[in-house]
C-alpha positions in Angstrom: -29.4 0.9 7.7 -28.5 4.3 6.3 -28.3 3.8 2.6 -29.5 7.1 1.1 -29.8 10.8 1.9 -26.8 13.1 2.4 -25.1 11.1 5.1 -23.1 12.9 7.8 -19.3 13.3 8.2 -18.1 11.4 11.3 -15.7 12.7 14.0 -12.6 14.2 12.7 -14.0 14.9 9.3 -13.0 18.5 8.9 -9.5 19.2 7.6 -6.9 21.3 9.3 -5.5 22.9 6.2 -7.6 25.6 4.6 -6.7 27.7 1.5 -3.5 29.6 1.9 -2.3 27.7 5.0 0.6 26.1 3.3 1.9 29.4 2.1 1.5 30.9 5.6 3.3 28.0 7.1 6.2 28.5 4.6 6.4 32.1 5.5 6.7 31.5 9.3 9.3 28.7 9.3 12.2 29.3 11.7 15.2 30.6 9.8 18.0 28.1 9.0 20.6 27.6 11.7 23.6 25.5 12.4 22.3 23.3 15.2 23.6 19.8 14.3 24.9 19.4 17.9 21.9 20.7 19.8 21.1 18.9 23.1 17.4 19.7 23.2 15.1 18.4 20.5 14.4 20.9 17.7 12.1 20.8 14.7 13.7 18.9 11.8 13.8 22.0 9.6 16.3 23.7 12.0 18.8 21.0 11.2 18.7 21.3 7.4 22.3 21.3 6.3 22.1 19.9 2.7 20.5 21.1 -0.5 19.0 18.5 -2.7 16.8 20.6 -5.1 17.9 23.0 -7.8 16.2 25.0 -10.5 17.0 23.6 -13.9 18.5 26.9 -14.9 20.8 27.1 -11.8 21.8 23.4 -11.2 25.0 24.4 -9.4 23.0 26.0 -6.6 22.5 22.5 -5.0 24.8 19.6 -4.3 22.8 16.6 -2.9 25.5 13.9 -3.1 28.8 15.7 -2.9 29.4 15.5 -6.6 27.2 18.4 -7.6 24.2 16.4 -8.6 20.7 17.4 -7.5 16.9 16.9 -7.9 15.1 19.1 -10.4 12.6 21.5 -8.9 10.6 21.5 -12.2 10.3 17.7 -12.0 9.0 17.9 -8.4 6.4 20.5 -9.4 5.3 18.3 -12.3 4.8 15.4 -9.9 2.7 17.6 -7.6 5.4 17.8 -4.9 5.2 21.6 -4.4 7.0 23.2 -1.5 5.2 23.0 1.8 2.7 20.5 0.5 1.4 17.8 2.8 1.6 14.3 1.3 0.0 11.2 2.6 2.0 8.0 1.9 1.5 4.6 3.6 -1.1 6.3 5.9 1.5 8.9 7.2 1.2 12.6 6.6 4.5 14.2 5.6 5.3 17.7 4.5 7.6 18.4 1.6 10.1 21.1 2.8 9.1 24.7 2.4 12.3 25.7 0.7 13.1 27.5 -2.5 15.4 25.7 -5.0 19.0 26.2 -3.9 18.1 26.4 -0.1 18.9 23.7 2.4 16.0 21.3 2.4 17.2 18.1 4.2 19.5 17.0 7.0 22.3 14.5 6.9 21.6 12.1 9.7 24.2 12.7 12.5 22.4 11.8 15.7 20.3 15.0 15.9 17.5 15.0 18.5 14.3 16.0 16.6 11.1 17.3 18.2 8.3 15.0 16.9 5.0 14.5 18.8 2.2 12.0 18.3 0.9 8.5 19.1 0.7 5.8 16.5 2.1 2.6 15.2 5.2 3.8 13.2 7.5 6.6 12.4 7.5 7.7 8.8 10.7 9.1 7.2 10.9 10.8 3.8 14.5 9.9 2.9 17.1 9.0 0.3 20.7 7.9 0.4 23.6 9.3 -1.5 26.3 6.7 -1.0 25.7 4.6 -4.0 24.0 1.9 -2.0 21.5 1.4 0.8 22.6 3.3 3.9 21.4 2.4 7.4 21.8 3.5 11.0 20.3 3.0 14.4 18.2 5.7 16.1 16.2 6.2 19.3 12.6 7.2 20.1 11.9 9.0 23.3 8.4 8.9 24.8 6.7 11.4 27.1 6.6 8.8 29.9 10.5 8.6 29.9 10.8 5.3 28.1 12.9 4.7 25.0 12.8 2.4 22.0 15.3 1.9 19.2 14.8 1.6 15.5 16.9 0.9 12.4 16.4 3.1 9.4 17.5 2.2 5.9 17.5 4.7 3.0 17.9 3.3 -0.5 20.1 5.3 -2.9 18.5 8.2 -4.7 20.0 7.1 -8.1 20.3 3.3 -7.8 17.7 2.2 -5.2 14.8 -0.1 -6.2 12.0 1.5 -8.2 9.6 -1.1 -6.8 9.6 0.4 -3.3 10.2 4.1 -4.1 7.5 6.7 -3.4 8.3 8.9 -6.4 10.8 8.7 -9.3 11.6 11.9 -11.1 12.8 11.8 -14.7 16.0 13.8 -14.4 19.1 14.4 -12.4 20.6 17.9 -12.5 24.3 18.3 -12.6 26.5 21.4 -13.1 27.3 20.3 -16.6 23.8 19.5 -17.7 20.7 17.5 -17.0 20.8 13.7 -17.1 17.9 11.5 -18.3 18.2 9.4 -15.1 15.6 8.6 -12.4 16.0 10.4 -9.1 14.2 8.4 -6.4 12.7 9.5 -3.1 11.4 7.0 -0.5 9.1 6.9 2.5 10.3 4.4 5.0 8.4 3.5 8.2 9.9 2.0 11.4 7.9 0.6 14.3 7.3 2.4 17.6 5.7 1.4 20.8 2.0 1.6 20.5 0.0 3.4 23.2 2.8 5.7 24.1 3.2 9.4 23.1 6.3 10.1 21.1 8.2 13.1 22.5 11.3 13.2 20.2 13.4 11.1 17.8 17.1 10.9 17.6 18.3 10.4 14.1 20.9 7.7 13.2 24.6 8.5 12.6 24.9 7.9 8.9 26.2 10.8 6.8 24.9 9.6 3.5 21.3 9.2 4.9 19.3 12.3 4.1 16.0 13.1 5.9 13.5 15.5 4.3 10.5 15.0 6.6 9.5 12.9 9.6 6.1 12.2 11.3 4.3 9.8 13.5 1.9 7.6 11.6 -1.4 7.5 13.5 -2.8 4.1 14.5 -5.9 3.1 12.7 -7.8 1.9 15.8 -11.4 2.6 15.3 -11.4 1.4 11.7 -11.5 -2.0 10.1 -10.4 -2.7 6.5 -13.4 -4.1 4.6 -12.1 -4.2 1.1 -8.7 -3.6 -0.6 -6.9 -4.1 -3.8 -3.2 -3.6 -4.4 -1.8 -1.6 -7.3 -0.5 -4.1 -9.8 0.8 -1.8 -12.6 0.7 1.7 -14.1 -1.0 1.4 -17.4 -2.6 3.3 -20.3 -6.3 3.9 -19.8 -9.1 5.6 -21.7 -8.2 8.3 -22.3 -10.8 9.6 -19.9 -11.8 13.3 -20.0 -14.6 14.6 -17.8 -15.7 11.0 -17.0 -17.1 9.4 -13.9 -15.9 5.9 -12.9 -18.3 3.7 -10.9 -16.3 0.9 -9.4 -18.0 -2.2 -7.9 -16.3 -3.6 -4.8 -17.4 -6.3 -2.4 -17.2 -5.8 1.4 -16.1 -8.3 4.1 -16.8 -6.6 7.4 -19.6 -4.1 7.9 -19.9 -1.0 10.0 -21.7 2.3 10.7 -19.1 4.6 9.1 -17.1 4.5 5.9 -14.0 6.0 4.4 -12.3 5.2 1.1 -8.7 5.4 0.0 -7.3 6.4 -3.4 -3.6 5.8 -4.3 -1.6 7.3 -7.1 1.0 4.5 -6.7 3.8 4.4 -9.3 2.6 7.6 -11.0 4.7 10.4 -12.4 2.0 13.1 -12.4 -0.8 14.1 -10.1 -4.4 13.2 -10.7 -7.5 15.2 -9.8 -10.6 13.7 -8.3 -13.4 16.2 -8.7 -15.9 14.5 -6.4 -16.8 11.0 -5.1 -19.8 9.2 -3.7 -20.6 5.8 -2.1 -23.7 3.7 -2.4 -24.9 0.2 -1.9 -25.3 -1.6 -5.2 -28.7 -2.7 -6.4 -27.5 -4.3 -9.6 -25.0 -3.4 -12.3 -24.4 0.4 -12.1 -27.7 1.0 -10.3 -27.5 2.2 -6.7 -30.0 1.0 -4.1 -30.5 4.6 -3.0 -29.1 8.0 -3.8 -25.3 7.9 -3.7 -23.9 9.8 -0.7 -21.1 12.4 -1.2 -17.7 11.9 0.2 -15.4 14.7 1.2 -11.6 15.1 1.5 -10.4 17.4 4.3 -13.8 19.0 4.1 -13.5 19.6 0.3 -15.6 18.0 -2.4 -12.6 16.7 -4.3 -8.8 16.2 -3.9 -5.6 16.0 -5.9 -3.3 13.1 -5.5 0.4 13.9 -6.1 2.5 11.3 -7.8 3.1 8.4 -5.3 0.7 9.8 -2.7 -2.7 8.8 -1.4 -5.9 10.4 -0.1 -8.4 9.1 2.5 -11.9 10.5 2.4 -13.3 12.0 5.6 -15.3 9.7 7.9 -18.9 9.5 6.8 -21.9 8.1 8.7 -23.0 5.5 6.3 -24.0 2.0 7.2 -21.9 -0.5 5.2 -23.4 -3.9 5.1 -21.1 -6.9 5.4 -20.8 -9.3 2.4 -22.3 -6.7 0.1 -21.3 -4.8 -3.0 -20.7 -1.1 -3.0 -20.6 1.5 -5.8 -17.7 3.9 -5.3 -18.1 6.6 -8.0 -15.5 9.3 -8.7 -15.3 12.1 -11.3 -12.1 12.7 -13.2 -12.5 16.3 -14.5 -9.2 16.4 -16.4 -7.8 14.1 -19.0 -6.4 10.9 -17.7 -4.3 8.8 -20.1 -2.6 6.5 -17.6 -3.4 5.4 -14.1 -2.3 3.0 -11.4 -4.7 0.0 -11.3 -5.4 -3.5 -10.2 -5.9 -5.5 -13.3 -7.6 -8.8 -12.3 -11.0 -8.0 -10.8 -13.4 -10.7 -12.0 -15.9 -7.9 -11.8 -17.5 -5.4 -14.1 -17.3 -1.7 -13.2 -18.6 1.2 -15.3 -17.5 4.4 -17.1 -19.9 7.3 -17.8 -20.6 9.6 -20.6 -19.0 13.0 -20.1 -19.9 14.8 -16.9 -20.0 14.4 -13.2 -22.4 11.6 -12.6 -21.3 10.6 -9.1 -24.7 11.6 -7.6 -26.7 9.7 -10.2 -28.2 6.5 -8.8 -29.4 5.3 -12.2 -27.3 3.3 -14.7 -28.2 5.5 -17.6 -25.0 7.7 -17.8 -22.8 4.6 -17.4 -22.5 3.4 -21.0 -19.3 1.4 -21.0 -17.8 -1.2 -18.8 -14.4 -1.5 -17.1 -12.6 -4.7 -15.9 -9.9 -3.1 -13.7 -9.9 -1.1 -10.5 -8.0 2.2 -11.2 -6.9 4.5 -8.3 -9.3 3.0 -5.6 -7.3 0.8 -3.2 -9.4 0.5 0.0 -12.7 0.8 1.8 -12.7 1.0 5.6 -15.6 0.7 8.0 -15.9 2.3 11.5 -15.4 0.1 14.5 -14.8 -3.6 14.3 -11.9 -5.8 15.4 -9.4 -5.1 12.7 -8.3 -6.9 9.5 -6.7 -10.1 8.2 -4.5 -9.3 5.2 -3.8 -12.0 2.5 -0.6 -11.5 0.5 -0.8 -13.7 -2.6 -0.6 -14.2 -6.3 -3.2 -15.2 -8.9 -4.8 -18.0 -6.8 -5.6 -15.4 -4.2 -6.5 -12.8 -6.8 -9.3 -15.0 -8.0 -7.9 -16.2 -11.4 -10.4 -18.7 -12.9 -13.1 -18.0 -10.2 -16.6 -17.3 -11.5 -17.0 -13.8 -12.7 -19.0 -11.4 -10.5 -19.7 -14.1 -8.0 -17.1 -13.2 -5.3 -15.8 -16.7 -5.1 -12.1 -15.8 -4.4 -10.9 -17.7 -1.4 -10.5 -14.6 0.8 -14.2 -13.8 0.0 -15.2 -17.3 1.2 -13.0 -16.9 4.3 -14.8 -13.6 5.1 -18.1 -15.5 4.7 -16.9 -18.1 7.2 -16.0 -15.4 9.7 -19.4 -13.8 9.4 -21.2 -17.1 9.8 -19.8 -17.9 13.3 -19.6 -16.2 16.7 -16.5 -17.6 18.3 -13.9 -15.6 16.4 -14.2 -11.8 15.8 -15.7 -10.8 12.5 -12.4 -9.5 11.0 -12.3 -7.7 7.7 -10.5 -9.7 5.1 -8.3 -7.7 2.7 -7.3 -9.4 -0.6 -3.8 -8.3 -1.5 -3.3 -10.9 -4.3 -1.8 -9.9 -7.6 -1.9 -12.3 -10.5 1.7 -13.4 -11.6 3.2 -11.9 -8.5 6.4 -13.2 -7.0 8.1 -13.1 -3.6 11.6 -12.2 -4.9 11.5 -10.3 -8.2 9.4 -7.6 -9.8 7.2 -8.3 -12.7 6.2 -4.7 -13.1 9.5 -2.7 -12.8 7.9 -0.3 -10.3 8.0 2.8 -12.6 6.6 4.0 -15.9 3.9 2.7 -18.2 3.8 -1.1 -18.6 1.6 -3.8 -20.0 2.9 -6.2 -17.3 0.5 -6.3 -14.4 2.3 -8.8 -12.2 3.2 -6.1 -9.7 6.4 -5.5 -7.8 7.7 -8.3 -5.6 6.2 -9.2 -2.3 9.4 -7.9 -0.6 9.0 -4.6 -2.3 5.3 -4.2 -1.6 4.9 -5.7 1.8 5.2 -2.3 3.6 2.5 -0.8 1.5 0.2 -3.8 0.9 0.3 -5.4 4.3 1.9 -3.3 7.1 0.2 0.0 6.1 -3.2 -1.6 5.7 -6.0 -0.5 8.0 -5.8 -2.2 11.4 -3.9 -5.2 10.1 -3.8 -7.8 12.8 -2.8 -11.0 11.0 -1.3 -11.7 7.6 -1.6 -14.9 5.6 1.3 -15.3 3.1 0.5 -17.6 0.2 3.2 -17.1 -2.4 6.2 -18.7 -4.0 4.9 -20.9 -6.9 5.6 -18.2 -9.5 9.2 -17.9 -8.2 9.7 -21.6 -8.5 8.1 -21.8 -11.9 10.5 -19.2 -13.2 13.7 -20.7 -11.8 14.1 -19.7 -8.2 15.3 -22.3 -5.8 13.6 -23.5 -2.6 16.3 -21.8 -0.5 15.7 -18.5 -2.3 11.9 -18.7 -1.7 12.4 -19.7 2.0 14.8 -16.8 2.5 12.2 -14.4 1.0 9.4 -15.8 3.2 11.6 -15.4 6.3 12.2 -11.7 5.3 8.5 -11.1 5.0 7.8 -12.6 8.4 10.6 -10.7 10.1 9.3 -7.4 8.8 5.8 -8.1 9.8 6.8 -9.4 13.3 8.7 -6.1 13.9 5.4 -4.2 13.4 3.3 -6.4 15.6 1.5 -8.2 12.8 1.1 -11.9 13.2 2.0 -14.0 10.1 0.6 -17.4 9.0 2.4 -19.0 6.1 0.7 -21.3 3.6 2.2 -24.3 1.9 2.4 -24.1 -1.9 -0.3 -26.1 -3.8 0.4 -28.7 -6.4 0.6 -27.8 -10.1 1.9 -30.8 -12.0 0.5 -30.8 -15.6 1.0 -27.1 -16.0 3.7 -26.3 -18.5 6.2 -24.7 -16.1 5.5 -27.0 -13.2 8.1 -29.6 -14.1 9.3 -32.4 -11.9 12.3 -30.3 -10.9 9.9 -27.4 -9.9 7.8 -29.9 -7.9 10.9 -31.1 -6.1 11.6 -27.5 -5.0 8.0 -27.0 -4.1 8.1 -30.0 -1.8 11.3 -28.7 -0.2 9.6 -25.4 0.6 6.6 -27.1 2.0 8.7 -29.4 4.1 10.5 -26.4 5.6 7.1 -24.7 6.2 5.7 -27.8 8.0 8.7 -28.7 10.0 10.5 -25.4 10.7 8.2 -22.5 10.1 5.4 -24.0 12.2 4.8 -22.2 15.5 7.1 -23.4 18.1 9.5 -25.3 15.8 11.8 -22.4 15.0 11.8 -19.5 17.3 13.5 -17.4 14.6 11.1 -18.2 11.7 8.8 -15.3 12.5 5.7 -17.3 11.7 2.9 -17.8 14.2 1.3 -20.7 12.3 1.0 -22.7 9.1 -2.0 -23.2 6.7 -1.6 -26.4 4.8 -3.1 -25.4 1.4 -1.1 -28.2 -0.3 -2.9 -30.8 1.8 -6.2 -29.2 1.1 -5.8 -29.2 -2.7 -3.7 -32.2 -3.7 -5.0 -35.4 -5.2 -4.1 -38.2 -2.7 -3.5 -40.6 -5.6 -1.1 -38.1 -7.3 0.1 -35.6 -4.7 1.9 -33.5 -7.3 -1.4 -32.7 -9.0 -4.6 -30.8 -8.0 -7.6 -33.0 -7.0 -9.6 -33.1 -10.3 -12.7 -31.7 -8.6 -10.6 -28.6 -7.6 -8.8 -28.1 -10.9 -10.1 -25.2 -13.0 -8.6 -26.9 -16.1 -5.1 -25.4 -16.3 -3.7 -27.6 -13.5 -2.4 -24.5 -11.6 -5.4 -22.5 -10.5 -8.2 -24.0 -8.4 -11.8 -23.4 -9.6 -14.6 -22.3 -7.2 -14.6 -25.6 -5.3 -10.9 -25.6 -4.8 -10.9 -21.9 -3.7 -13.6 -22.8 -1.1 -11.4 -25.7 0.1 -8.6 -23.2 0.6 -10.8 -20.9 2.7 -12.0 -24.0 4.7 -8.4 -25.0 5.5 -7.8 -21.8 7.5 -8.3 -22.4 11.2 -10.3 -19.4 12.3 -8.9 -19.5 15.8 -5.4 -19.0 14.3 -6.4 -15.5 13.1 -6.8 -14.3 16.7 -3.8 -12.4 18.1 
């Protein structure tokens, strides 16, 4: 096992973009032309016919929505969205248009054939609507083998769309009569394509209020398996940290001979700089078992994450053991006062004294502890069969499980997979967020907040399930928080069906779990229990595979049956109750993991 030394970057480690390349690319773009009715596919930039971005001192130079309103160039720069910059969002690489403020920088979708090349699992569009509501349209993908597929693209409105699913929200809207303190939203929306075929071109929908700024093929993540993940649950005040190194402790599921990590600046309004990063196997606490190995980003030691964007480290030859704890250390050279984070970790991590201590294997510089996971959202390993993604709330997140023991039920499920040889050793990615709901946002999706309940499952499913590395099967275990706060069984069922429909369209299998009992907890009234029973009845009778062809689910996991007290079915079995009558303790969490039929995870 390679656990020390310098390590080696794996295939594809060197970046394509060196210093000055963006400026050179901007300088060589094809001049604007009026080609909306071209018959042969052209680059998207040649169709630009609308101007969304204005300088604050010349707001009249742009008219994004037909009323003279536009996006502030200064706000974009402050968010790190500089012209010609490549942004990675949901695993797709998109380039913000190389246009000066006041120049055409997007196209109104009108059936234009766009030259786009690549092979992957989805098309990614950087879009916004200007009609005051969601705007949708049908388009077509052409492949090099002559085949076609269709897609439906929906762009939320740039001034009224949901903040929970936006990529970036800017603080102002420019108008000819002055600047408004109103959020301008931009979205990255992905749509499925046929895997294994090379895209040749894309025909945009016919929808005049649907504006497209950038378009690319998201590459498939074949060759990688997700080993650990944590969803962003809020954007919160931290530190402040100035010239500090964070050493985060994370626990792997699958192992492999290569590693890469993912940082996300989700929900942010400003970029954050990572000066350097390393990975090591944990010995204990902040102590590495061997010298931490440097990670690189497009060949560079560090990287900057624009607001709403992400960064993957280059592939590194480093043996990641299964069912082990890693130390991912990264240096923050600037001052960080707020960060996207996952709040409930049940795990201590560490913060250093001033300085870059990423290469230090000893615990000496790490003088304070941290109980959140800021910025880091994923660890992938090379090879392997792919990943099982668990979308859940606090029960999945590990609330009431033993601290630093990795007793969350997805951890136990990963242990079960490793201990057998019939089913592939899938990675298990825990996408649980304490207090999360299916239907409504707890965290509003923008700005600083002390609420760490996350945006709704419907607003985060694209990011936290469909964009996860090599996702093969998803287990959805949510709904109790919706019911406890007044949602009806019909509302929850409709939300679960939407989740399944969206996953099925991407080729991800979905298992749905029944909702466990919670009588005795203050909000779990008899009325709530009646709604819970109704949801579970639907799951068992209609969502089960084969019972409802339109349900979108491939199977059912009966967590209610695994947890309930036979003598009082509305209550947790006493041996499984952590004491609050809602969250199972370690024994109950193990029972949940044991209730998953491993064969049901196989596509």
